[in-house]
C-alpha positions in Angstrom: 65.7 55.8 47.4 65.2 52.2 48.5 61.5 51.2 48.2 60.8 48.8 50.1 57.2 46.3 49.5 54.4 47.1 51.1 52.6 44.7 53.5 49.1 43.9 53.4 47.0 47.3 53.1 44.8 46.2 50.1 42.9 42.9 51.0 42.8 40.8 47.6 39.6 41.1 45.4 38.4 37.4 45.8 36.1 36.4 42.8 33.3 34.7 44.4 31.7 31.4 43.0 28.3 32.6 41.0 25.2 30.6 42.2 23.9 30.5 39.0 26.9 28.5 37.7 26.6 26.0 40.1 22.7 26.1 39.5 23.8 25.4 36.1 25.9 22.4 36.6 23.0 20.7 38.8 20.4 21.2 35.7 23.1 19.3 33.4 23.1 16.9 35.7 19.4 16.6 35.8 19.8 16.6 32.1 22.2 13.7 31.7 19.9 11.8 34.5 16.9 12.2 32.5 18.2 10.5 29.5 20.4 7.8 31.3 16.7 7.5 32.8 14.8 6.8 28.6 17.4 5.5 27.2 19.6 3.0 28.4 17.1 1.8 31.4 14.6 0.8 28.6 17.7 -1.2 26.9 18.6 -3.0 29.3 15.5 -4.4 30.3 14.7 -5.1 26.7 17.8 -6.8 26.8 17.0 -9.0 29.9 13.5 -9.8 28.2 15.6 -11.3 25.5 17.7 -13.2 27.9 14.9 -14.8 29.4 13.6 -16.1 26.2 16.3 -17.2 25.1 17.3 -19.2 28.7 13.4 -20.4 28.2 13.7 -21.9 25.3 17.7 -23.5 26.4 16.1 -24.9 29.0 13.2 -26.3 27.0 15.6 -28.1 24.7 15.5 -26.3 22.0 17.9 -25.8 19.1 19.3 -22.5 18.6 19.7 -20.9 15.1 21.5 -17.5 14.5 22.3 -14.8 12.0 21.4 -11.3 11.3 18.7 -12.2 8.7 17.5 -15.7 9.2 15.7 -17.7 6.0 14.8 -21.4 7.0 13.7 -22.8 3.5 13.2 -26.0 4.9 10.6 -27.6 7.5 11.7 -27.1 11.2 11.7 -31.0 12.6 13.1 -30.4 15.9 12.6 -27.8 18.5 14.6 -24.9 17.2 15.1 -21.1 19.2 15.7 -18.8 16.2 18.4 -15.2 16.8 18.0 -13.2 13.9 19.4 -9.6 14.3 17.3 -8.4 11.7 15.0 -11.1 10.4 13.9 -14.2 10.5 11.6 -15.8 8.0 10.1 -19.2 7.5 9.1 -21.1 4.3 7.8 -24.4 5.3 6.8 -24.1 8.9 7.3 -26.5 11.3 6.3 -29.6 13.1 7.7 -28.6 16.5 7.3 -26.2 18.8 9.5 -22.9 18.0 10.7 -19.7 19.5 12.2 -16.4 17.9 13.7 -13.7 18.7 14.1 -11.1 16.1 13.0 -7.5 14.7 10.5 -8.4 12.2 9.9 -12.0 11.3 7.8 -14.0 8.7 5.8 -16.9 9.0 4.3 -19.3 6.1 3.5 -22.8 5.9 1.9 -24.8 8.6 3.1 -25.3 11.9 1.8 -27.8 13.9 3.1 -27.1 17.6 3.0 -23.5 19.3 4.5 -20.5 18.0 6.6 -17.6 20.5 7.7 -14.6 19.3 10.0 -11.8 20.9 10.5 -8.5 18.4 9.1 -5.4 17.1 7.0 -6.9 14.0 5.7 -10.7 13.2 3.3 -11.2 10.1 1.7 -14.6 9.9 1.6 -14.9 5.9 -1.7 -15.4 3.9 -2.1 -19.4 3.8 0.0 -19.6 6.7 -1.4 -21.9 9.8 -0.2 -22.3 13.5 -2.1 -25.0 14.4 -0.5 -24.6 18.5 -0.6 -21.4 20.5 0.9 -18.0 19.3 2.6 -16.6 22.4 3.9 -12.9 22.0 6.4 -12.2 24.8 6.6 -8.6 23.5 5.8 -6.9 19.3 4.8 -4.0 19.0 2.4 -4.9 15.7 1.1 -8.8 15.2 -0.2 -8.9 11.4 -2.3 -12.1 11.0 -3.2 -12.6 7.2 -2.9 -16.6 7.6 -4.6 -18.2 11.1 -4.0 -19.1 14.4 -6.2 -22.5 15.2 -4.6 -22.4 19.1 -5.0 -19.1 21.4 -2.6 -15.5 21.2 -1.6 -15.2 24.4 0.3 -12.5 25.7 2.2 -9.1 24.9 0.9 -7.0 21.9 0.6 -3.3 20.8 -1.0 -4.2 17.9 -2.9 -6.6 16.0 -3.9 -6.3 12.2 -6.4 -8.8 10.8 -7.7 -8.5 7.5 -11.5 -7.7 7.3 -13.7 -10.5 6.0 -16.0 -9.9 3.5 -19.8 -10.2 4.1 -21.5 -12.5 1.2 -24.4 -11.6 2.5 -24.0 -7.5 2.6 -24.2 -6.8 -0.9 -27.2 -8.8 -1.4 -30.6 -7.1 -2.4 -33.1 -7.9 0.4 -35.9 -10.9 -0.5 -39.2 -8.1 0.1 -38.5 -5.7 -3.2 
């Protein structure tokens, strides 16, 4: 007996692509888009802010000093832009304007000019005096334990300033 192949009597059964599979793909694309929107775009904006801050300091003729953690022991005598990738500490103040870009900065000493800051946290230590303006390009917090004689200008999330004790608050009234 000769067997002959059968021709076209049965239709092939195609498995239809489910709509839920396509929906899941669109949900994943949406989630990735949201992650990009809320993480990558703010980072790009932050990098642009740092770039603009740095460009402004360079155009003003500031000398640049940079490092991971900068500690400046001597008094700063030339307009200087300090870029610390983690921290900046200045112990003796400055006779000129300075600009600081870092995550965390601690200032001590006397500052005859203005101080510009871009970063997360700025601490003005007790005894530190800024005679000029304190210009904040961006900061999550500023802790003022020292004194700013000029204006505080800019974008600050929170300013912490110690309460001064009122010496008369604990006195008894005269008419007792």
